[in-house]
C-alpha positions as CSV (number, residue, x, y, z in Angstrom):
1,X,9.0,-56.8,-5.8
2,X,11.0,-53.9,-7.4
3,X,9.2,-54.3,-10.7
4,X,5.8,-54.2,-8.9
5,X,6.8,-50.9,-7.2
6,X,8.0,-49.4,-10.4
7,X,4.7,-50.2,-12.1
8,X,2.8,-48.8,-9.2
9,X,4.8,-45.6,-9.4
10,X,4.2,-45.3,-13.2
11,X,0.5,-45.9,-12.8
12,X,0.3,-43.2,-10.1
13,X,2.2,-40.7,-12.4
14,X,-0.1,-41.4,-15.3
15,X,-3.2,-41.1,-13.1
16,X,-2.0,-37.7,-11.8
17,X,-1.3,-36.5,-15.3
18,X,-4.9,-37.5,-16.4
19,X,-6.4,-35.5,-13.5
20,X,-4.0,-32.5,-14.0
21,X,-3.2,-32.6,-17.7
22,X,-1.7,-29.2,-17.9
23,X,0.1,-29.2,-14.5
24,X,3.6,-29.6,-16.0
25,X,3.2,-27.8,-19.3
26,X,5.0,-24.6,-20.1
27,X,1.8,-22.9,-21.3
28,X,0.0,-23.5,-18.0
29,X,-2.5,-20.5,-17.9
30,X,-1.9,-20.1,-14.1
31,X,1.8,-19.8,-14.5
32,X,1.8,-17.6,-17.6
33,X,2.4,-14.0,-16.4
34,X,0.8,-12.6,-19.6
35,X,-2.6,-13.9,-18.4
36,X,-2.5,-11.3,-15.6
37,X,-2.7,-8.6,-18.3
38,X,-6.2,-7.6,-19.5
39,X,-6.8,-8.7,-23.0
40,X,-8.1,-6.5,-25.8
41,X,-11.4,-8.1,-26.4
42,X,-12.5,-5.8,-29.2
43,X,-10.6,-7.6,-32.0
44,X,-13.2,-10.2,-32.5
45,X,-16.2,-8.1,-31.3
46,X,-19.4,-8.2,-33.4
47,X,-19.5,-6.1,-36.5
48,X,-20.4,-2.5,-35.5
49,X,-23.7,-1.2,-36.9
50,X,-24.2,2.2,-35.6
51,X,-25.2,5.9,-35.8
52,X,-24.0,9.3,-34.8
53,X,-27.0,10.8,-32.9
54,X,-25.2,13.8,-31.5
55,X,-28.2,16.1,-32.3
56,X,-30.6,14.0,-30.3
57,X,-30.8,16.0,-27.1
58,X,-31.0,19.3,-28.9
59,X,-33.8,17.9,-31.1
60,X,-35.7,16.7,-28.1
61,X,-35.4,20.1,-26.5
62,X,-36.8,21.5,-29.7
63,X,-39.9,19.2,-29.4
64,X,-38.9,16.5,-31.9
65,X,-40.2,13.0,-31.3
66,X,-39.2,9.7,-32.9
67,X,-41.4,6.9,-34.1
68,X,-40.8,3.4,-35.5
69,X,-42.3,2.5,-38.9
70,X,-45.6,1.5,-37.3
71,X,-46.0,4.9,-35.6
72,X,-45.0,3.9,-32.0
73,X,-43.1,6.6,-30.2
74,X,-39.8,5.5,-28.9
75,X,-36.6,7.0,-27.4
76,X,-34.3,7.5,-30.3
77,X,-31.4,5.3,-29.3
78,X,-33.7,2.5,-28.2
79,X,-35.5,2.8,-31.6
80,X,-32.2,2.4,-33.5
81,X,-31.3,-0.6,-31.3
82,X,-34.6,-2.2,-32.3
83,X,-33.5,-1.8,-35.9
84,X,-30.3,-3.7,-35.4
85,X,-27.8,-1.1,-34.4
86,X,-25.4,-1.9,-31.6
87,X,-23.2,1.2,-31.5
88,X,-23.5,5.0,-31.0
89,X,-21.1,7.8,-32.1
90,X,-21.1,11.1,-30.3
91,X,-19.2,14.3,-31.1
92,X,-17.7,16.7,-28.5
93,X,-16.8,20.3,-29.0
94,X,-14.5,22.2,-26.6
95,X,-16.7,25.2,-25.6
96,X,-19.7,25.6,-27.9
97,X,-21.6,28.9,-27.4
98,X,-25.0,27.2,-27.0
99,X,-23.7,24.3,-24.9
100,X,-24.9,21.5,-27.2
101,X,-22.2,18.8,-27.7
102,X,-20.1,20.1,-24.8
103,X,-18.7,17.5,-22.4
104,X,-21.8,17.6,-20.1
105,X,-24.2,17.1,-23.1
106,X,-21.9,14.3,-24.3
107,X,-22.2,12.6,-20.9
108,X,-26.0,12.7,-20.9
109,X,-26.1,10.9,-24.3
110,X,-23.3,8.5,-23.4
111,X,-25.1,7.4,-20.3
112,X,-28.2,6.7,-22.3
113,X,-26.3,4.7,-24.9
114,X,-24.3,2.8,-22.2
115,X,-27.5,1.9,-20.3
116,X,-28.8,0.4,-23.5
117,X,-25.7,-1.7,-23.8
118,X,-24.6,0.1,-26.9
119,X,-20.9,0.3,-27.9
120,X,-19.6,3.9,-28.0
121,X,-17.4,6.0,-30.2
122,X,-16.3,9.5,-29.1
123,X,-15.6,12.0,-31.9
124,X,-13.3,14.9,-30.8
125,X,-13.6,17.9,-33.1
126,X,-11.1,20.0,-31.2
127,X,-13.1,23.1,-32.0
128,X,-16.0,25.1,-30.5
129,X,-18.1,24.1,-33.5
130,X,-17.9,22.0,-36.7
131,X,-14.5,20.7,-37.8
132,X,-14.6,19.3,-41.3
133,X,-12.6,19.4,-44.6
134,X,-13.5,23.0,-45.1
135,X,-12.7,24.3,-41.6
136,X,-10.6,23.2,-38.7
137,X,-10.9,26.2,-36.5
138,X,-9.2,26.3,-33.1
139,X,-11.3,26.8,-30.0
140,X,-11.4,30.4,-29.0
141,X,-9.6,29.7,-25.8
142,X,-6.7,28.1,-27.7
143,X,-6.4,30.7,-30.4
144,X,-3.2,32.4,-29.1
145,X,-1.4,29.4,-27.6
146,X,2.1,28.5,-28.6
147,X,2.4,25.2,-30.4
148,X,3.8,23.5,-27.3
149,X,0.8,24.8,-25.3
150,X,-1.6,23.8,-28.1
151,X,-0.4,20.2,-27.8
152,X,-0.9,20.4,-24.1
153,X,-4.4,21.7,-24.6
154,X,-5.3,18.8,-26.9
155,X,-3.9,16.4,-24.3
156,X,-5.7,17.9,-21.4
157,X,-9.0,18.3,-23.1
158,X,-9.0,14.8,-24.4
159,X,-8.1,13.3,-21.0
160,X,-10.6,15.5,-19.2
161,X,-13.5,14.4,-21.4
162,X,-12.6,10.8,-21.2
163,X,-12.0,10.8,-17.4
164,X,-15.6,12.3,-17.1
165,X,-16.9,9.2,-18.9
166,X,-14.6,6.9,-16.9
167,X,-15.9,8.4,-13.6
168,X,-19.4,7.5,-14.8
169,X,-18.4,3.9,-15.7
170,X,-18.5,4.5,-19.4
171,X,-15.8,2.9,-21.5
172,X,-15.7,3.9,-25.2
173,X,-14.6,1.3,-27.7
174,X,-13.3,3.9,-30.2
175,X,-12.1,7.5,-30.0
176,X,-11.6,9.8,-32.9
177,X,-8.7,12.2,-32.6
178,X,-10.1,14.9,-34.9
179,X,-12.9,14.9,-37.4
180,X,-12.4,14.5,-41.1
181,X,-8.8,15.5,-40.8
182,X,-7.8,15.0,-44.5
183,X,-5.8,18.2,-44.2
184,X,-5.0,18.0,-40.5
185,X,-6.6,20.0,-37.7
186,X,-6.3,23.1,-35.6
187,X,-5.4,25.3,-38.5
188,X,-3.0,26.9,-39.2
189,X,-0.6,25.1,-36.8
190,X,-1.8,21.6,-37.6
191,X,-2.6,22.1,-41.3
192,X,-1.2,18.9,-42.9
193,X,-0.5,20.5,-46.4
194,X,1.8,23.1,-44.9
195,X,3.2,21.3,-41.8
196,X,2.6,17.6,-41.7
197,X,5.0,17.2,-38.8
198,X,2.9,19.5,-36.6
199,X,-0.3,17.8,-37.5
200,X,1.3,14.5,-36.5
201,X,2.4,15.9,-33.2
202,X,-1.1,17.2,-32.4
203,X,-2.5,13.9,-33.4
204,X,-0.1,12.1,-31.1
205,X,-1.0,14.4,-28.2
206,X,-4.6,13.2,-28.6
207,X,-3.6,9.6,-29.1
208,X,-1.4,9.4,-26.0
209,X,-4.1,11.1,-23.9
210,X,-6.7,8.5,-25.0
211,X,-4.4,5.7,-24.1
212,X,-3.6,7.2,-20.7
213,X,-7.3,6.9,-19.8
214,X,-8.5,4.0,-21.8
215,X,-5.4,1.9,-22.9
216,X,-7.6,-0.5,-25.0
217,X,-9.7,2.1,-26.8
218,X,-9.0,2.1,-30.5
219,X,-7.9,5.5,-31.7
220,X,-9.2,6.5,-35.1
221,X,-7.8,9.0,-37.6
222,X,-10.9,10.0,-39.6
223,X,-10.7,11.2,-43.2
224,X,-13.4,12.4,-45.6
225,X,-14.1,10.9,-49.1
226,X,-13.5,7.2,-48.4
227,X,-13.4,6.5,-52.1
228,X,-10.3,8.8,-52.7
229,X,-7.3,6.5,-52.4
230,X,-4.8,9.2,-53.3
231,X,-6.0,11.4,-50.4
232,X,-5.7,8.6,-47.9
233,X,-2.2,7.6,-49.2
234,X,-1.0,11.1,-48.9
235,X,-2.3,11.8,-45.5
236,X,-1.4,8.4,-43.9
237,X,2.1,8.3,-45.6
238,X,2.6,11.8,-44.1
239,X,1.6,10.7,-40.6
240,X,3.7,7.6,-40.8
241,X,6.7,9.5,-42.0
242,X,6.4,11.9,-39.1
243,X,5.8,9.3,-36.3
244,X,2.0,9.6,-36.3
245,X,0.1,7.0,-34.3
246,X,-3.3,5.5,-35.0
247,X,-5.1,2.2,-34.6
248,X,-8.0,2.5,-37.1
249,X,-8.4,4.3,-40.3
250,X,-11.9,6.0,-40.3
251,X,-13.7,7.1,-43.5
252,X,-16.7,9.2,-44.5
253,X,-18.7,8.2,-47.6
254,X,-21.6,10.2,-49.0
255,X,-22.6,9.1,-52.5
256,X,-25.8,10.2,-54.3
257,X,-28.5,8.0,-55.7
258,X,-26.8,7.7,-59.1
259,X,-23.2,6.9,-58.1
260,X,-23.4,4.8,-55.0
261,X,-22.3,1.5,-56.6
262,X,-19.1,3.0,-58.0
263,X,-18.4,4.8,-54.7
264,X,-18.9,1.7,-52.7
265,X,-16.5,-0.2,-55.0
266,X,-13.9,2.5,-54.8
267,X,-14.2,2.7,-51.0
268,X,-13.8,-1.1,-50.7
269,X,-10.6,-0.9,-52.9
270,X,-9.3,1.9,-50.7
271,X,-10.1,0.0,-47.5
272,X,-8.2,-3.0,-48.7
273,X,-5.3,-0.8,-49.8
274,X,-5.1,0.9,-46.4
275,X,-5.1,-2.5,-44.6
276,X,-2.3,-3.8,-46.9
277,X,-0.3,-0.6,-46.8
278,X,-0.5,0.2,-43.1
279,X,-1.7,-3.0,-41.4
280,X,-4.5,-1.2,-39.6
281,X,-8.2,-1.8,-39.3
282,X,-10.8,0.3,-41.2
283,X,-14.2,1.7,-40.3
284,X,-16.9,3.8,-41.9
285,X,-17.4,6.5,-39.3
286,X,-20.0,8.5,-41.4
287,X,-22.3,7.8,-44.2
288,X,-25.7,8.8,-45.5
289,X,-28.0,9.4,-48.4
290,X,-30.9,11.6,-49.3
291,X,-34.0,10.9,-47.1
292,X,-36.1,11.3,-50.2
293,X,-34.8,8.0,-51.6
294,X,-35.1,5.5,-48.7
295,X,-35.3,2.5,-51.0
296,X,-32.1,3.4,-52.8
297,X,-30.5,4.3,-49.5
298,X,-31.3,0.8,-48.2
299,X,-29.7,-0.8,-51.2
300,X,-26.6,1.5,-50.8
301,X,-26.3,0.8,-47.1
302,X,-26.9,-3.0,-47.4
303,X,-24.2,-3.2,-50.0
304,X,-21.7,-1.0,-48.0
305,X,-22.3,-3.0,-44.8
306,X,-21.8,-6.3,-46.8
307,X,-18.6,-5.0,-48.3
308,X,-17.0,-3.8,-45.1
309,X,-18.1,-7.0,-43.3
310,X,-16.5,-9.1,-46.0
311,X,-13.0,-7.9,-45.3
312,X,-11.2,-10.8,-43.6
313,X,-9.5,-11.1,-40.2
314,X,-11.8,-8.6,-38.5
315,X,-10.1,-5.7,-40.4
316,X,-13.4,-4.1,-41.5
317,X,-14.9,-3.0,-38.2
318,X,-18.3,-1.5,-39.0
319,X,-20.5,1.2,-40.5
320,X,-22.0,4.3,-38.8
321,X,-24.9,6.3,-40.3
322,X,-24.5,10.1,-39.6
323,X,-27.5,11.6,-37.8
324,X,-30.2,9.3,-39.2
325,X,-32.7,10.7,-36.7
326,X,-32.5,14.2,-38.2
327,X,-35.8,15.3,-39.9
328,X,-36.9,18.8,-40.6
329,X,-33.7,19.9,-38.7
330,X,-31.2,22.6,-39.6
331,X,-31.7,21.9,-43.3
332,X,-30.1,18.5,-43.2
333,X,-31.7,16.2,-45.7
334,X,-29.8,12.9,-45.4
335,X,-31.5,11.3,-42.4
336,X,-33.2,8.0,-42.1
337,X,-36.5,9.4,-40.8
338,X,-39.4,10.9,-42.8
339,X,-40.9,14.3,-42.1
340,X,-43.4,12.8,-39.6
341,X,-40.6,11.5,-37.5
342,X,-41.0,7.8,-38.6
343,X,-38.0,5.7,-39.4
344,X,-37.8,4.7,-43.1
345,X,-36.8,1.6,-44.9
346,X,-33.3,2.9,-45.4
347,X,-32.5,1.8,-41.8
348,X,-33.7,-1.7,-42.5
349,X,-30.2,-2.2,-43.9
350,X,-29.0,-2.5,-40.3
351,X,-31.3,-5.3,-39.3
């Protein structure tokens, strides 16, 4: 009788284990407190194929229209999505005199991108106008601030813009803290060649502000000349040695029709070195080629996309074309549209 009862008990235990196979395991997902913490789902997200279209509202106000290759008029972002793009990059200036690219104009464009299901990158210039390798001018309102107050201004502006997006149910996947900051930003205080520590502190003010609003947004430090390994080593060594924080190393790459293969090879070597040296992901934030050579531009872009996408372990995040919609506009000649407003074969590289 005892042996029969023992067998019955054992059978019942086995039966219960079959129905609830993880009920007694240490890694039970219900019991694991880590599973109550939201996960960063961007690590294995699809490869980003995108464009900076920050001019689009200003171009529309100026009467510009956009057409696909067959001549059908389309809204610009929807057109780019139809060509295979899944991401939009948008710059924001602090207090531009004409209003374009201020936080309200940013919001208009971000809502449109979000409604299309596009992933979004926000590009803080921390200036009232263009910030780039040749100029990193402080906003007029920040010109006479102490360094302590300048850090506060960076933090407050960053959080204000991102909270505006958050209030409108927009969550950017990436945020650039500065634009092409190969020699720092907010000169002269944050000029990296003269005071790397202060540049790192300003960078961190932006980084921390981003994380306070969107903890899982990837913060980018964006540097020009993605083929120039010595520049990147100098800048990121300097940031690292001064406690600088970043999640992604962003690059610009603008070859011409004769040197694009060499530039792409050098850029890939630089990306791999950055990953090995700092353990961070990489991303092409800006690229482009003459609109007069769309076939060559397609070859260049196809090769660049393939190279970035070939980097293992999701370390190569994507490629963004800079202002492809620009045609007959402010003298810019590296768009992906012809002079009639039609998309060219250059953008077929994103399909």
